[in-house]
VMD Tcl script that draws the C-alpha trace (Angstrom):
set ca {
  {170.99 120.99 169.83}
  {168.62 122.73 167.44}
  {169.04 126.36 166.69}
  {166.33 128.79 165.76}
  {165.70 129.80 162.20}
  {165.86 133.48 161.38}
  {164.81 135.58 158.42}
  {167.39 138.34 157.93}
  {166.52 138.80 154.28}
  {163.16 139.96 152.99}
  {163.55 138.41 149.53}
  {160.58 136.54 148.18}
  {159.49 135.51 144.72}
  {156.35 134.24 143.09}
  {156.71 130.71 141.71}
  {154.21 130.37 138.89}
  {154.84 126.64 138.45}
  {154.33 125.79 142.14}
  {151.54 128.39 142.59}
  {153.07 130.00 145.63}
  {155.64 132.34 147.08}
  {159.18 131.23 147.85}
  {161.14 132.76 150.70}
  {164.25 131.87 152.66}
  {165.42 131.58 156.22}
  {168.70 130.65 157.82}
  {169.73 128.19 160.52}
  {173.21 129.46 161.23}
  {174.82 129.31 157.76}
  {172.37 126.77 156.32}
  {169.85 128.31 153.90}
  {166.32 126.93 154.31}
  {163.84 127.32 151.47}
  {160.11 127.71 152.05}
  {157.13 127.79 149.73}
  {153.76 129.05 150.89}
  {151.02 127.84 148.61}
  {148.75 130.36 146.93}
  {145.68 128.73 148.55}
  {147.10 129.49 152.01}
  {147.54 133.13 151.02}
  {144.00 133.28 149.62}
  {142.69 132.11 152.99}
  {144.49 135.03 154.67}
  {142.90 137.72 152.57}
  {139.35 139.01 152.55}
  {140.01 140.38 149.06}
  {140.13 138.25 145.94}
  {143.66 137.52 144.79}
  {143.64 137.45 141.02}
  {147.26 137.93 139.97}
  {150.92 137.67 140.97}
  {150.92 141.18 142.42}
  {147.98 140.36 144.70}
  {149.64 137.16 145.89}
  {152.86 139.00 146.75}
  {150.94 141.81 148.46}
  {149.06 139.32 150.63}
  {152.37 137.65 151.49}
  {153.89 140.99 152.50}
  {150.87 141.98 154.60}
  {150.98 138.68 156.50}
  {154.74 138.26 156.75}
  {154.84 138.03 160.55}
  {152.23 135.26 160.64}
  {153.89 133.41 157.75}
  {157.32 133.51 159.39}
  {155.87 132.31 162.71}
  {154.28 129.30 160.99}
  {157.51 128.66 159.07}
  {159.40 128.60 162.39}
  {156.90 126.11 163.82}
  {157.11 123.88 160.74}
  {160.91 124.03 160.78}
  {161.09 123.21 164.49}
  {159.04 120.04 163.89}
  {161.55 118.57 161.47}
  {162.94 115.17 162.31}
  {165.92 115.14 164.68}
  {169.06 114.83 162.63}
  {167.25 115.80 159.47}
  {168.96 118.16 157.09}
  {165.82 119.09 155.17}
  {166.30 122.40 153.41}
  {162.84 122.77 151.84}
  {159.49 123.21 153.58}
  {156.01 123.77 152.14}
  {153.37 125.78 153.98}
  {149.80 124.89 153.05}
  {146.36 126.27 153.88}
  {146.05 123.80 156.79}
  {149.06 125.44 158.48}
  {146.99 128.65 158.82}
  {143.68 127.33 160.15}
}
mol new
graphics top color blue
foreach p $ca { graphics top sphere $p radius 0.5 }
foreach p [lrange $ca 0 end-1] q [lrange $ca 1 end] { graphics top cylinder $p $q radius 0.2 }
display resetview
């Protein structure tokens, strides 16, 4: 039986190497790591994102949408899979 993922912690960090924002959810006691790519965030904003601060601000302003898509992506994982990392791309927000 699959359980729902939840996001009790609002921590997030900009990952300069991966060009995105990392955030975490939990499936019971299992920590699940997510990365939303910067291009996905740019598609969410009508303003130009030119720096780390702008990327994080866009993430914060769209947190509900991002978490909803993260839940969908997580729920599609393979049965029996113990994947603990998921990447959200621009195509997840079309």
